[in-house]
N, C-alpha and C positions, 0 to 999 in steps of 0.2 A: 550166307544165309539167303533167303528167298528175296533179298533186297540188295541193291547194288551199293556197296560202300567200299572205298579203297582200303588196302590192308592195314595201313598205318592208323587210319581213323577207327577201324573196327577194333584193332588191338587196344587203342586208347580207351574206347568207351568200355570194352570188356574189363580192362584192368581197373578202371574207375569203380565199376560195380562190385568187382571182387573186393577191392580195398574197402569200400563202404561197408560191405557185409562183415569182413573180418574185423574191422575196427569196432563196429556196433555190437557184434555178438562175441562176448569174451570167451565162449567155449568152443569157438570155431577156429580152425587152425589152417585150413587150406581151402581154396576155391578154384574152380575151373568153369570156363564157358565154352560150350560147344556150339558150332553153327549147324543148322539144318538146311541143306541145300535145296534147290528147286525140285518140285515133283517132276517126273514120277520117281527119279533115283533117290531123292531126299538123303544125300550123303551127309552123314554125321561126322564132323571133323573138329578136333580140339583146336581152339584158337589160342588160348593161353592159360597157364595155371600160376597161382600165387600161394606161396607158404609164408605165414607170419612167424617171426621168431618168438622165443620164450618171453622176451621182454615186451612183446607186442608193439614194437616200434618200427621194424624193418620187414619189408616183404620181398621175398626172393621170386623172381619171375623166370618163366621158361617152360619148356617141354622135355625135361631130362629123362622121363621114364619111357619105357617101351609100352606102347599101346596101340591097339588096333584102330583107335580114334585119332592118332596122329596122322599128319598128312600122308597119303591122299584121303584117308578116312574110310568109313564103311558105308556101303549102300544099304537101303532099307531092307532089302531081301536078306542081308547078312546079319541083321541084329533084330529083326522082327521075331515074335514068338512062333517057334516051330517045334514039333515033336523031335525028341532026340538030341536037343542041344540046350545049354543053360539058358534060363530066362533072364532077360536084361531089364534093369529099371529104365534104361534109355527107351526101350521099345514101348514100355508102359507110358512114359511121359509123351512120346511122340504120338502114338496111336490114340490114346484116350485123352490127351490134352490135359492130364492131371498130374499132380505131383506124386512123389514116391519118397517115403521116409523110412530109412533103415534104423529103427530104434533098438533093434535087437538082431544084429547080423547073423547070429548063430541059428536063428529060426526065420531068416529072411529068404522067401522063396525066390528073390530076384538078386540075391548076393552072388555075382558071378565068381568073385574071389573065394567064397566059400565052396561053391560048387566045383570049381576047377582047382584051386590051390589048397583048400581046407582052411583058409584063413577067415576068421570071423570077427575081425576088429575094424571092419569098414563101416563105422557109424556115420551116416550122411543123410543129406536131404537133397533131392533133385527136383527142380521146378521148370516147367516149360515156359519159354517166352512166347507170348501170343500177340498176334497183330490181326486186326479185322481184315478179312479178304478184300472188301471193297476199297479200303483205304490203301492197301498195299498194291493192289493190281489195278487200280483206277477203273473199277467196274468191269474188268476183263477176266475175272477169276473163272468164268464159265468155259473159257478156252483152254484151261489147264487140264492135264490128265493126271488125276491123283491115283497113287498106287493102291494095292489091295493088301489086306492082312492074309494070314494063312488060311482062313475060312472063306476067302474070296469076297469079303465085304470091302467096299471102297472106303478109304480113310476120309474123315472130315466131311463126309457127304452132307450131314445135317448140321454142320457147325458153321458159324459165321467167321470162325478164326482159322489161321494157319499157324503152325509151330515154326518160328524162324531160329530158335536156339534153345538150349537147355543149360540151366545153371546148376552146378553141383558143388555142395559145400560139405566138407568133412568136419566132424565134431569129435571132441574127446569122448571116450567111452561113457555111455549111459547118460549123456547130457542133452540128448535130443529126443523129443516125443512127437508122435503123430498128432497133428493139430496144435502143437505147442506154440507159444508166442514167437519162438525163433522161426518156425515155418511160415507164420503170418508175415514177419518182417521180409523174409526172402521172397514170398509171393508178391508183396507190394513192390519190392525193388525190381522184380522181374517185369512188372508193368511199367515201371519207370525206364527200365532198359529198353523195352519195346517202343515206348514213346521217343526216346532219344534216337533209337536206330531209324524210326520213321522220320524224325526231324532231319537227320543226315540225308535220308533218301530224298526228302522234298528239297532241300538245299541243292543237292547234286542235280536234281532234276531241273531246278531253276536255272542252274548254270548251263546245262545242256541246251535248254530251251532258248536261253539268250544267245547262245552261239548260233543256233539255227535261225534266230531272228535276223542276225547280221547277214546271213546268206540269202535268205528268202523271206521277205516281210510278210507276205500273205500266208505262206506256209507256217511261219512262226506264230502268226496270229491265231491260227487254228490250233496249233500245238498248245500255246499258252491257254487258250479258252478251254480245251479239252482236258489237259493234263495238270494245269496250275490252278486256273480260276475255279474249276469244278471241285478241286481237292482243298485248296487253301481256304476258300471261303466256307467250306464245310468244316468249321473248327469244332463240330460236335465231338470229334474224338477227344480233343483236349478237355472240353467241358464235361465229357463223360467221365474222364479220369479225375477231374476236380469233383465231380458228384460222388464218385466212388470214395475219394479221400474224406469228403464231408460225411458220407454215410459211415465211414470207419470211425470218424470223430464222434458222431452221434451215438454209435454203439458204445464207445468208451465212456462218453458222458453219462449215458443211461445206466451203465453198469456202476458208475460212481454214485449217482444220486439215488439209485434204487437198492444200493447195497444192504441197507437195513429196512427196506420197505417190504410189507407183506405182499406187494404186487410184482416183485421182481421177477417171479417165475410165471407170470401171466401168459406171456407168448409161448414159452416152452410147454406149459401144461395144456394150452389150447391146441397146439400142434400135435402133441402126443395123443390127445383125446380124439382129434379128427383122424389121425392115422389109424387109431384103433377102430373108429367107426367105418373107415374104408375096409379094413381087414375083416370086420364082422359081416360085411355084405357078401364076401366070396368073389366069384368071377363076375366082372362087369363088362358091358359091351365095348368093343374097340379099345380095350386096354385103358379105359377112362380112370379106373381106380389106381392103377400104377401111375399114371400121369399126375393124378391128384397128390399122391404121396410125394412124388418128386417136386412138385410145385410147392407143397407145404414145407418140405425140407428146405428148399430154396428160400422161402420167405423167412425162415428161422435166421438166416445170415444177412438179411437185408435190414437196413436202417434208413428208409427214405424219409422225406418230409411228409407229414401226415396226410396231406391232400393227395400227393402222388402215390403214397402207400395205399390209400383206400382205392384209388383207381386201379392199381396193380392187383390188389387183393380181389377186387370185384371181377376183373377180366380173367385172372389166372386161377382163382380158387373158387369164389362164390358162384360164378356162371357155370363152372364144371359141376359143382355140386347141385345146382338147379337142374342141369341136364340129367344127372344121375337120379335125382328125386323124381323127375318126370317119367323115368322108366318104370316106376312103381316097385322097385326092389327094396325100398326103404320104408320101414314102419314109421307111423306117425310120431311115435315117442322119439325115435332116432332122428327124425326130421327136426324136432324141436331142439334136440341136443346139438345138431349141427348148427342151427341158427344161433344158439347161445354161444357156441365156441368161436364162430366167425365173428360175433359181436365183440368177444373178448379180444380177438386179433385186432380189430378196428381200434378198440380202446387202448390197446398196448402201444399203438403208433404215437399216442399223445402223452405217454407217461413222462418223457424227457422234458416236457414243457408244462406239466401239470402244476398248477399254483400251489396245491397242498404239499406235493412232493418237494417242489423247489424251496417252499418256506421252511421245511424241515431240514434242508441242507444248508447249514450256516457257515461253511468253510470258505465262502466266496462272497466278497463285498456285493451288496444288493444291486447297486447301479451297473457294475461290471457283469454280474450274473444275468441281469435282464438283457443287456446288450448282446452278451454271449449267446443267449438262448434264442433271441430274435434273429441274429445272424446265422445260427447253426440250423434253425428250422424254417428259414426263408425258402420260398418257392424258387427252386434253382433252374426252372425252365429257361428263364432269362436271368443270367447272373451278371452283376456289375463287378468288374475287376477292382473297383475302389472298395467295395464291401469286402472283397477278398483280402485286400491290404489290411483292413481293420481286423479281420478274423486272424490273420497272421501276427498282427501286433498283440492281440489278446493272448495268443498262444505263448507269448514271451513272458506273461505275467506269472510269477511264482505261485500265486494262489491256485492257478490251474494245474493240478498235479495228477497226471495219469501216465501210464507206462510209456506210450510211444508219442508223447507230445512233440518232442524235438524232431523225430523222424517225420511226423505229419507236417510240421512246419516247413522242414526242408522240401518235402514233396510239393507243397502248395506253392512255395516260392519258385521251384523249377517249373511247375505246370503254368504258373502265371507268366513266367518269362516265355515259355513256348507259345502261349496264347497271344502275347504281345508281338512276338516275331511273326506269327501267322497273320495277324492284323496289318503289320507293316509290309509283309510280303504282298498281301491283297491290295493295299494301297498302291504300292509300286507297280504291281501287275496292271492295275487299272490305268496308270499313267502310260505304261508301255503300250497297252492296247489302244488308247486313244491316239497315241502318236502313229502307230501303224495304220489304224482305220482312217485317220485324217490324211494320210499320205505325206506327213512332213518330211523334209529332207535333213532336218536338224539331227544331230547325234542322239540316239535313243539312250535315255538314262538307264544305267544298270541297276539291277535290284540290289538294294542295301539290306544286309541282314545284321542286326544288332545282336551281339553276343549277350545271351541272357541266361545261359545255363552253364 
């Protein structure tokens, strides 16, 4: 992958993620993880595959099949979309940084087995593993040369992320759907895999830095300051993942309490109405209309705390509408409709904590429900890990019954452990820096990493 991890550690973490998916998804029977190498070659190579037995107790590992993706793998120019050769789901995942689901292989435009072998039984889901460029390359991502697609466009030019791997999970026939719950589980676990790989990268970087420190104190001080302190203290990556998990929980909670409410489709209906208003305008300057529809679709999948949600809505949607309105292309009646629909979107942010809606949901003890809602909708710009402990504890309560409760609890436990490790690494790094800068001759204490995942 585009990160340095020894072969044993890489295989171990890939096997763990495959095992987790196969155990959690009863209709899945095989999983594979591919690495995507450094740009510009971006060699895709299969790391390991696992097949679970009929009793779903034992997993067989290895690379027994013949495959172009077995070592040494395929370069980007060999699997990207090109005229005259089969389209591959791998190319889609890598180029677009989006998943691909083969829910009906017989009609799947990217089923290589169907195109080459005539086999149409390959029901699967492929998910890219993404890591933020600035976290992976320590701010030096601009020095990299990214490849181009067949149309001459540079890959990931406008993206904050790189693809470091691809997860492929095979399912029993007709048990996987585009956008189904299984695909969401795999997507969330791909994020966990990216986090764990980055954690290995940071640990290895720490060890390398300490070795340099023993050879040259001043040089090591600079390396620590540039590559450790500037990364480890920016624990925003971990807290961003925690926020994503909390947003996922808010989405499930709102679906639960709004199930019988006449307001459950408020957000969906408002987004649909706004999209129709954009389309009714026709061509807009600088592609503003297309960008609005993109942002409105994105908002549909977001479940932020209300205050943060209003800020996002104002900057990404409302301000763009104001710009469009100022062009004079929108009639006054449509302007009023836009304002009304945006107001509905703002109100939809508060439905999960609305007192009337909560009072109608009586399947949760009142004190526990109050604490749960307070924690779930708390401003997460500054998040206390002790509050996260309480949230994890509530997720154990049998009253809280929604589909991915256990998976969310495990994700939060792992993310909390990584956050604690980063905090400890930062503390230890500060000790080392003080020793180096003060010129002490005492033995420099080694960084200690507590196993938390």
